[in-house]
C-alpha positions as CSV (number, residue, x, y, z in Angstrom):
1,X,-17.9,0.3,15.1
2,X,-17.9,-3.2,16.8
3,X,-15.0,-5.4,15.9
4,X,-13.5,-8.7,18.0
5,X,-9.4,-7.3,19.2
6,X,-7.4,-8.2,17.4
7,X,-3.4,-8.0,19.5
8,X,-0.9,-6.4,16.3
9,X,2.6,-6.6,16.4
10,X,3.2,-3.2,17.3
11,X,5.6,-0.5,18.5
12,X,4.0,2.7,20.4
13,X,6.2,5.9,20.5
14,X,5.5,8.3,23.0
15,X,7.4,11.0,21.9
16,X,4.5,11.5,19.1
17,X,5.7,12.7,16.2
18,X,5.1,16.3,14.4
19,X,3.1,15.6,10.3
20,X,3.8,17.9,7.5
21,X,0.7,19.9,8.6
22,X,1.8,21.2,11.8
23,X,-0.2,19.2,14.1
24,X,1.5,17.5,16.6
25,X,0.3,13.7,17.7
26,X,1.0,12.5,21.4
27,X,2.2,9.2,20.6
28,X,2.6,7.1,17.9
29,X,1.5,3.2,17.2
30,X,2.9,1.5,14.7
31,X,1.9,-2.3,13.7
32,X,4.2,-4.5,11.6
33,X,4.3,-8.0,10.8
34,X,8.3,-9.2,10.2
35,X,9.6,-12.1,9.1
36,X,13.0,-13.6,8.6
37,X,16.0,-13.3,11.1
38,X,18.2,-9.8,12.0
39,X,22.1,-10.2,10.9
40,X,24.3,-9.4,13.7
41,X,25.7,-6.2,11.8
42,X,21.5,-5.2,10.9
43,X,22.3,-5.0,7.5
44,X,19.7,-7.3,5.6
45,X,16.2,-5.1,6.4
46,X,13.9,-4.8,4.0
47,X,11.2,-3.0,4.3
48,X,7.7,-3.6,2.0
49,X,5.7,-1.3,1.9
50,X,2.2,-2.0,1.0
51,X,-0.7,-0.2,-1.0
52,X,-4.0,1.8,-0.6
53,X,-6.1,-1.2,1.0
54,X,-3.0,-3.6,1.9
55,X,-1.5,-4.0,5.5
56,X,1.4,-5.4,7.5
57,X,-0.2,-9.0,6.9
58,X,2.1,-9.8,3.5
59,X,3.2,-13.4,4.2
60,X,0.7,-14.9,6.4
61,X,-3.1,-15.1,7.3
62,X,-5.0,-12.3,7.6
63,X,-6.4,-11.9,11.2
64,X,-10.0,-10.7,10.0
65,X,-10.2,-12.6,6.9
66,X,-8.7,-15.9,7.0
67,X,-7.3,-15.2,3.7
68,X,-3.2,-16.2,3.0
69,X,-0.8,-13.0,3.0
70,X,-1.0,-10.3,0.0
71,X,2.4,-11.5,-1.2
72,X,2.8,-14.9,0.1
73,X,4.3,-16.0,-3.3
74,X,6.6,-13.0,-3.2
75,X,8.3,-13.3,0.6
76,X,9.2,-16.2,2.7
77,X,12.4,-19.3,2.6
78,X,13.5,-18.9,-1.2
79,X,11.2,-17.2,-2.7
80,X,12.6,-14.4,-4.5
81,X,12.5,-12.4,-1.4
82,X,13.9,-14.7,0.5
83,X,14.1,-14.7,4.2
84,X,16.6,-17.1,4.6
85,X,18.2,-15.0,3.3
86,X,17.0,-10.6,4.6
87,X,14.5,-10.0,7.5
88,X,11.6,-8.5,6.4
89,X,9.4,-6.1,8.0
90,X,5.6,-4.7,6.6
91,X,4.4,-1.5,8.5
92,X,1.0,-0.8,8.7
93,X,0.8,2.8,7.2
94,X,0.4,5.2,9.5
95,X,-3.5,6.3,9.0
96,X,-4.2,2.3,8.1
97,X,-7.2,0.7,10.3
98,X,-5.2,-3.0,11.6
99,X,-3.3,-1.4,14.7
100,X,-1.2,2.1,13.5
101,X,-2.4,5.3,14.5
102,X,-5.0,6.6,12.4
103,X,-9.1,7.6,12.6
104,X,-9.8,4.8,14.5
105,X,-6.9,5.2,17.3
106,X,-8.3,7.6,20.1
107,X,-7.3,11.1,20.4
108,X,-4.7,10.8,23.2
109,X,-4.6,9.5,26.5
110,X,-6.5,11.9,28.1
111,X,-9.2,11.7,25.2
112,X,-10.7,8.0,24.3
113,X,-12.5,9.4,22.0
114,X,-11.8,8.1,18.3
115,X,-10.7,10.8,15.2
116,X,-13.0,9.4,12.8
117,X,-12.7,12.9,9.7
118,X,-10.9,14.8,12.9
119,X,-8.0,13.0,11.9
120,X,-5.7,15.4,10.7
121,X,-4.4,14.7,7.4
122,X,-1.3,12.8,6.5
123,X,1.7,12.6,3.7
124,X,4.0,10.0,2.2
125,X,6.3,10.9,4.0
126,X,4.4,11.0,7.5
127,X,3.9,7.9,6.8
128,X,8.0,7.2,6.0
129,X,8.6,9.3,9.4
130,X,6.8,6.6,11.4
131,X,8.1,4.1,9.5
132,X,11.5,5.0,10.5
133,X,10.4,5.7,14.2
134,X,10.0,1.7,14.2
135,X,13.4,1.3,12.4
136,X,15.4,3.1,14.8
137,X,13.6,0.5,16.9
138,X,14.6,-2.0,16.1
139,X,18.0,-0.7,15.0
140,X,17.7,0.0,11.7
141,X,20.5,2.2,10.9
142,X,20.0,1.5,7.3
143,X,17.9,-0.8,4.8
144,X,19.2,-3.1,2.4
145,X,16.5,-2.2,0.0
146,X,12.9,-0.9,0.1
147,X,10.4,-2.5,-1.4
148,X,6.7,-1.8,-2.5
149,X,4.2,-1.9,-5.2
150,X,1.3,1.1,-5.8
151,X,1.8,3.2,-3.6
152,X,3.7,1.2,-1.6
153,X,6.5,2.0,-4.1
154,X,5.0,5.7,-3.3
155,X,6.8,4.9,-0.4
156,X,9.6,3.6,-1.4
157,X,10.5,6.9,-3.9
158,X,9.3,9.0,-1.5
159,X,12.0,6.6,2.0
160,X,14.9,7.6,-0.9
161,X,14.0,10.8,-0.9
162,X,13.4,11.9,2.6
163,X,16.8,9.5,4.0
164,X,18.7,8.7,1.3
165,X,21.9,7.4,3.2
166,X,19.8,5.1,5.2
167,X,18.7,3.4,1.6
168,X,20.8,0.9,0.2
169,X,18.1,-0.3,-3.3
170,X,14.9,0.6,-3.6
171,X,12.2,-1.4,-6.3
172,X,9.5,0.8,-7.2
173,X,7.2,-1.7,-8.7
174,X,3.9,-0.1,-10.9
175,X,4.0,3.1,-9.1
176,X,4.4,6.6,-9.9
177,X,6.2,9.7,-8.5
178,X,3.1,11.5,-8.4
179,X,-0.5,11.1,-8.4
180,X,-2.3,12.0,-11.8
181,X,-5.4,13.7,-12.1
182,X,-7.9,10.7,-12.8
183,X,-6.3,8.8,-10.4
184,X,-7.6,11.6,-8.1
185,X,-10.6,11.4,-10.1
186,X,-11.2,8.3,-9.7
187,X,-10.6,8.6,-5.8
188,X,-12.5,11.1,-5.5
189,X,-15.5,9.2,-7.2
190,X,-15.3,6.4,-4.2
191,X,-15.2,9.1,-1.5
192,X,-18.2,11.1,-2.6
193,X,-19.9,7.1,-2.1
194,X,-18.3,6.4,1.0
195,X,-20.4,10.1,2.5
196,X,-23.4,9.6,0.4
197,X,-23.9,6.6,2.7
198,X,-27.0,6.6,4.9
199,X,-24.5,5.5,7.4
200,X,-21.8,7.6,6.6
201,X,-23.3,9.5,10.0
202,X,-20.9,12.8,8.9
203,X,-17.7,10.7,9.9
204,X,-18.7,9.0,13.4
205,X,-21.1,6.8,12.6
206,X,-19.6,4.8,15.1
207,X,-21.5,6.7,18.1
208,X,-24.1,5.0,15.4
209,X,-22.3,1.4,15.9
210,X,-22.6,1.7,12.0
211,X,-20.5,1.4,9.0
212,X,-20.9,3.2,5.9
213,X,-21.2,-0.3,4.1
214,X,-22.6,0.3,1.0
215,X,-20.8,3.1,0.2
216,X,-17.7,2.0,0.9
217,X,-18.0,-1.4,-1.4
218,X,-19.3,1.1,-3.9
219,X,-15.8,2.6,-3.3
220,X,-14.0,-0.8,-3.3
221,X,-16.0,-2.1,-6.4
222,X,-14.6,1.2,-8.1
223,X,-11.2,0.8,-7.3
224,X,-10.7,-2.7,-8.4
225,X,-12.0,-2.2,-11.8
226,X,-9.1,0.7,-12.1
227,X,-6.9,-2.3,-10.7
228,X,-7.4,-4.7,-13.5
229,X,-7.2,-4.6,-17.5
230,X,-9.9,-4.6,-19.9
231,X,-8.6,-8.1,-21.7
232,X,-8.1,-9.5,-17.6
233,X,-12.0,-8.6,-17.0
234,X,-13.2,-10.4,-20.7
235,X,-10.7,-13.8,-20.0
236,X,-11.9,-14.2,-16.6
237,X,-15.9,-13.8,-17.0
238,X,-16.4,-12.5,-20.2
239,X,-20.2,-11.6,-20.8
240,X,-21.1,-14.7,-18.7
241,X,-23.9,-14.2,-17.2
242,X,-25.4,-16.1,-13.6
243,X,-28.5,-17.0,-11.5
244,X,-29.0,-13.5,-9.0
245,X,-29.3,-15.6,-5.5
246,X,-30.6,-12.3,-4.0
247,X,-33.6,-11.5,-7.0
248,X,-36.2,-12.7,-4.5
249,X,-35.5,-10.9,-1.7
250,X,-33.2,-7.5,-3.2
251,X,-36.2,-5.7,-4.9
252,X,-33.6,-4.2,-7.2
253,X,-30.8,-7.1,-7.7
254,X,-30.8,-7.8,-10.6
255,X,-34.0,-6.3,-13.9
256,X,-34.3,-10.3,-14.9
257,X,-33.2,-12.2,-11.9
258,X,-29.9,-12.4,-13.0
259,X,-26.3,-10.5,-12.9
260,X,-23.2,-10.8,-15.0
261,X,-20.0,-13.0,-13.5
262,X,-18.1,-9.8,-13.1
263,X,-21.3,-7.8,-11.3
264,X,-21.1,-11.1,-8.9
265,X,-17.1,-10.8,-8.6
266,X,-17.6,-7.0,-8.1
267,X,-20.1,-7.3,-5.4
268,X,-18.5,-9.9,-3.6
269,X,-14.5,-7.6,-3.7
270,X,-17.2,-5.2,-2.0
271,X,-18.7,-6.6,0.4
272,X,-15.5,-8.7,1.7
273,X,-13.2,-5.1,1.9
274,X,-16.0,-3.7,4.6
275,X,-15.0,-6.7,7.4
276,X,-11.4,-5.4,6.9
277,X,-11.0,-2.0,6.3
278,X,-12.4,1.5,8.0
279,X,-14.5,4.2,5.9
280,X,-12.4,6.7,7.6
281,X,-8.9,5.0,6.7
282,X,-9.8,5.0,3.1
283,X,-10.4,8.6,3.5
284,X,-7.4,9.3,4.9
285,X,-5.2,7.7,3.1
286,X,-6.3,8.0,-0.6
287,X,-6.2,12.2,0.3
288,X,-2.5,11.4,0.8
289,X,-2.1,9.4,-2.4
290,X,-3.6,12.6,-4.4
291,X,-1.1,15.1,-2.4
292,X,1.9,12.9,-3.5
293,X,4.1,14.5,-5.8
294,X,7.5,14.5,-5.1
295,X,8.9,17.5,-7.6
296,X,6.6,19.8,-5.8
297,X,8.9,21.0,-3.1
298,X,11.6,21.6,-6.6
299,X,9.7,23.7,-8.4
300,X,8.3,20.7,-11.1
301,X,12.4,19.3,-11.7
302,X,11.9,15.4,-10.6
303,X,15.1,14.9,-10.9
304,X,15.9,17.0,-8.1
305,X,14.5,15.0,-5.9
306,X,16.6,12.2,-6.0
307,X,20.0,14.7,-6.8
308,X,23.4,12.7,-5.6
309,X,21.4,9.9,-3.8
310,X,23.3,6.6,-3.5
311,X,20.5,4.3,-4.0
312,X,20.6,1.4,-6.5
313,X,17.3,1.1,-7.9
314,X,15.6,-1.4,-9.4
315,X,11.8,0.2,-11.4
316,X,9.4,-2.3,-12.7
317,X,6.6,-1.7,-14.6
318,X,3.9,-3.9,-16.5
319,X,2.4,-3.0,-20.2
320,X,-1.3,-3.5,-19.3
321,X,-1.5,-1.4,-16.7
322,X,-3.3,1.8,-17.0
323,X,-3.4,3.1,-13.7
324,X,0.6,3.5,-13.3
325,X,1.2,3.5,-16.7
326,X,5.1,2.4,-18.0
327,X,4.9,6.7,-19.6
328,X,5.1,7.4,-15.7
329,X,7.7,5.3,-14.6
330,X,10.0,5.9,-17.5
331,X,9.5,9.8,-16.2
332,X,10.9,8.9,-13.0
333,X,13.7,6.5,-14.7
334,X,14.7,9.6,-17.1
335,X,14.5,11.7,-13.8
336,X,16.7,9.1,-12.5
337,X,19.2,9.1,-14.7
338,X,20.3,12.5,-14.9
339,X,20.9,13.1,-11.6
340,X,22.9,10.5,-12.3
341,X,21.8,7.8,-10.1
342,X,22.0,3.8,-10.7
343,X,18.7,2.4,-12.2
344,X,17.6,-0.2,-14.0
345,X,13.7,-0.6,-15.5
346,X,11.5,-3.4,-16.5
347,X,8.7,-3.1,-18.4
348,X,7.0,-6.6,-18.4
349,X,4.4,-7.9,-20.5
350,X,1.0,-9.0,-18.7
351,X,-2.4,-8.5,-19.4
352,X,-3.5,-8.8,-16.3
353,X,-3.3,-4.8,-15.4
354,X,-1.9,-2.9,-12.3
355,X,-2.7,-5.8,-9.7
356,X,0.2,-7.9,-12.4
357,X,2.8,-6.8,-8.9
358,X,0.6,-9.1,-6.5
359,X,-0.2,-12.1,-8.5
360,X,2.0,-15.1,-10.3
361,X,4.1,-13.2,-12.9
362,X,7.3,-15.5,-13.0
363,X,9.2,-12.1,-15.1
364,X,8.3,-9.9,-11.8
365,X,10.2,-13.1,-9.6
366,X,12.8,-13.1,-11.9
367,X,13.9,-9.1,-12.5
368,X,12.7,-9.3,-8.0
369,X,15.0,-12.3,-7.2
370,X,17.6,-10.8,-9.6
371,X,18.0,-8.0,-8.4
372,X,18.2,-8.0,-4.9
373,X,20.7,-11.1,-5.0
374,X,23.0,-8.6,-7.3
375,X,22.5,-5.9,-4.7
376,X,23.6,-7.8,-2.4
377,X,26.0,-9.0,-3.4
378,X,27.0,-5.7,-3.8
379,X,26.7,-4.4,-0.6
380,X,28.3,-8.0,0.9
381,X,25.5,-8.6,3.3
382,X,26.2,-10.2,6.1
383,X,25.3,-14.6,6.7
384,X,22.6,-14.7,9.0
385,X,22.6,-17.5,11.8
386,X,20.2,-19.7,13.2
């Protein structure tokens, strides 16, 4: 697959790492973006974990699309995650396609062949272990906070259960301590769309200079529907139709030379996605989400995963989120309560669905700002100079 080379901020760890599946990666590269200034005491670091189709460019322009960062409204000077006060770091996840080690990466120093579908199965714990290497590189022994929505929230939860002593405060948003059967089903449909693409070539599409664009676009369209709500779709599109600009040249694009506006929107989402994401990374990361279940190592007892953790929590959900519904956040909150953890829970009224955490939601802004300010006061953060 050809793509203009991009030099991401990154660190390569030549010692490699052993994955949960037992496979040893000879070396590991973690790409990242950082914002703000790390205090002399290195006690003001906030780790922001991105969602499935996100990346490290949360507060500046994306190098491939040119679009603004996906959380630029939340992270920056004077914003709820205030870079005048906090040092914010966002890594591209292990298995990703924006500079971190993943299916696009060479197998080893001696073998430049991309991993492709041979890239080993990874887990949320593996993602966290790679992020821990990055924090060690910066000399950050303890995070002030870990923050993330959706799959990012899963990483936050994994951080607390794997390294409870390294996370002072946790803010998991629109997420769950496990991936539901319904969500696993959605992911499988998306994966099958990729497999059915004639340019899939058993996952070795780069050898033909191709990408399974149609399948990956359909996967994105399918997933994007789950990020929204019926109310949001109705308000934005209703049943409005528009002339199909492709009708004269694309047979079957629309039987009547028209398409619903919601169809046009989904096609745009799909076509723009394939320009910035790798199909094998999509398969790798969705599978990691599917296997995520914090209670699995504790006989189904979720509270045992958090027993005696010193981390303070603020859990956030949205009323119209049917992908990660409030019921799953409440289950998490109850488990934390049983474990004796300091936890608060906020359900925000919104009709925007799962994607509400990425959009202009004043109640979310107030919640994030208030929780971080209160936690910073309790932690006695050092002043940031310069």
